[in-house]
Phi, psi and omega in degrees: 000005179286165176301320180298316180297314180296326177296322177296316179297318180297323179293324178287322186085139180251160357289161181263134174269112187276328180217150183229097178260183186295321184244326185230157173223154170275129184240134182246123176259138184232146179220131180268112188299316186290345177264009183293148175278005176252110188302316183249052185296126176242348178202152176231110177276155180226136177238108178253114188305121176083357182243302172275163184242102181286356173278351185291144175285354174230074188295146183299137177214160182282153171262154178256130176285125191309134174062026177225176174261021183264118172249142186214155176215134182234140178207167181262129186226139177296144183290347177260009187280147168224138179192160176266157176213160180215147172260147177225088178284139183225157170269182187297337182286343182244018172298146180300125185281167170277114184281150183235155173099201180288170179300318180294320177296322177295321178297321177296317178297321180294318178298321178298320179292319179298326179297332176275329185282313188300325177298345179273358183303136178218160183280177179265109185295345180264002180277128183280352181254018180301138185259104185266345181267080184132147188289340181304320185290347177289330186249357183220155169234167187252135171248112178246107177286159191300331183252018179296154179304128182301147175228058188299327183291346180264002183297318181298322178295317181292330181274009174052074183305149180289173187298323180296323178292320180295322178296318179297317180295325184289345176297136182088002177249148180203172178229130177240165179252129177253106174266105186266119174287321183291322182265348181056048174209172181228139181210165172275148171227119180267137182242136174228120179250122180260012184250162170276103187288349180289344179290334176078002181284144177300135185269138166301148183241132175242109177273121183249112179283162189054044188297330180298323178297311185282346176267332187232309188290316171224080189301131182262001185306311184293323181296315179295322179297313182292323179295327177289315182295328180279350179089006180286328182231139177288161177300140185203171172254121179261129185240105183268109186265117180295136178275355179073293177201178185297319181295315180293323178300314181299320183288315188278328184268356178270063178055057184257109181299319183298322181298317183284332170295320180294321177300315184287319186273331186247307186294317180297323177294322179294318179296323182294341176288340184248329185219158171272109186250155182289151170253005181280116182300324181299330183261015176244115185252135169251123184240131179203159180234145178059240177298327175294328176294319174301313182297320179298316180293320178300317180296314181296317182291328184266332180227060183295338180290347179238327180243086187269349181233133185235126175246104189242121182239120178049051184300141180277067186282003171287341185305139004263013185260090184291348179292345178295329182279127180236156171299153181308324182292342182252004183290134172225133181297127182295146181249002184295144176267347178274159173307143190279335185209177192299312184295321176298319179297319181293323177293318177301326181278356173126351178299124179092357186286342183257021180223170178233094179273154171252119191233128166246122186224138178214160178207154183271142181297338180267019185257011172052242186299335179297328176295313180298318181295318180293315180295326178295315179293319178301320178300315180294318181294327182293343177282350181253190189258055181253156173264113190235133166240121182235137177218151176251110181264156178276097181178183181249202179278083200214125179294338176297327175280317184297330183298323176289322179296330176302312181292313182297320180294316179292326176300322178286312188287326185259009175290121186296338180272355187284000000 
């Protein structure tokens, strides 16, 4: 716990991989107590996406090494894993309480406590991969295990490019306002063009749902720029569609026919005022994660003549029955022989059978029922005439994983030879 010891740890960077076996390693997370942003810290909780369970009534927390300022947590992690994590230091008033009553009452009490705890989330100051360009990195840090799927296009973002580089990346980006008559709302839409528009050729279009996150919270501009320059992705127009707020997101991305009519009738016309865009469905990609992944698949299956390529990550295929989702401690692999949820049932009944979609779909191995739901839908889609690439990555329901999948998915979908 001396300054000299902490300097050595800082030089190594945390978390520390203590052992490196063929499939798993022991990983050590460290927190320096006296540098805590909690003045009277009595406990430090840790949330590691897909590894610890924040639904637990005994949430994971660090131990303190006696008579030092060293707090630590150790766990076993797959060598191909990637995930985000956060520390939550608390004083005695925010220690996890002893819950009372029925199991459901305890769950309600636990949710109330988490609502107070999560705003305290902070990153690991000793992590060398902290993401400072975007607000996500203030509350999270990155765990990249040695054999995790490469994310080379995000290296410049992780290395916190200087201001001149950021100015260069921002060229070709703009923000427009979409006043929707059909949806009766107004939102921002961020545009990034990676092409030389003087050529006049129609541009492939990539619609990115939850656009505010990818434009501001974890900006994807540099990753798309580097992927284009390296030749992994063809030149395109990226359209980051703001979700406005949580309530509007739930309404529009939950298989909402009106939203996709508005995109086709209003947004595409608005884009055409600024760029020459393709009318080729094959060169029009809808990309989304979680509820956005569901929406992307819904758009492709229902309007394949306009949305011919689908990039779906950890799709919320439980929709509209949220009771399907359980905490990890209550997860049981389903045994049903029937389709598990509504979209799978519709595909089994024929939705999508008269089209040929190009689909890149992925889900994290740590997502429990989401894996079953994704595999169920893939099985139904495989009975039809679609071009599908599906992968199971080692990670959780985590944008740190999805950011790499965005590049890999677009590389597959926009490959001219595909």
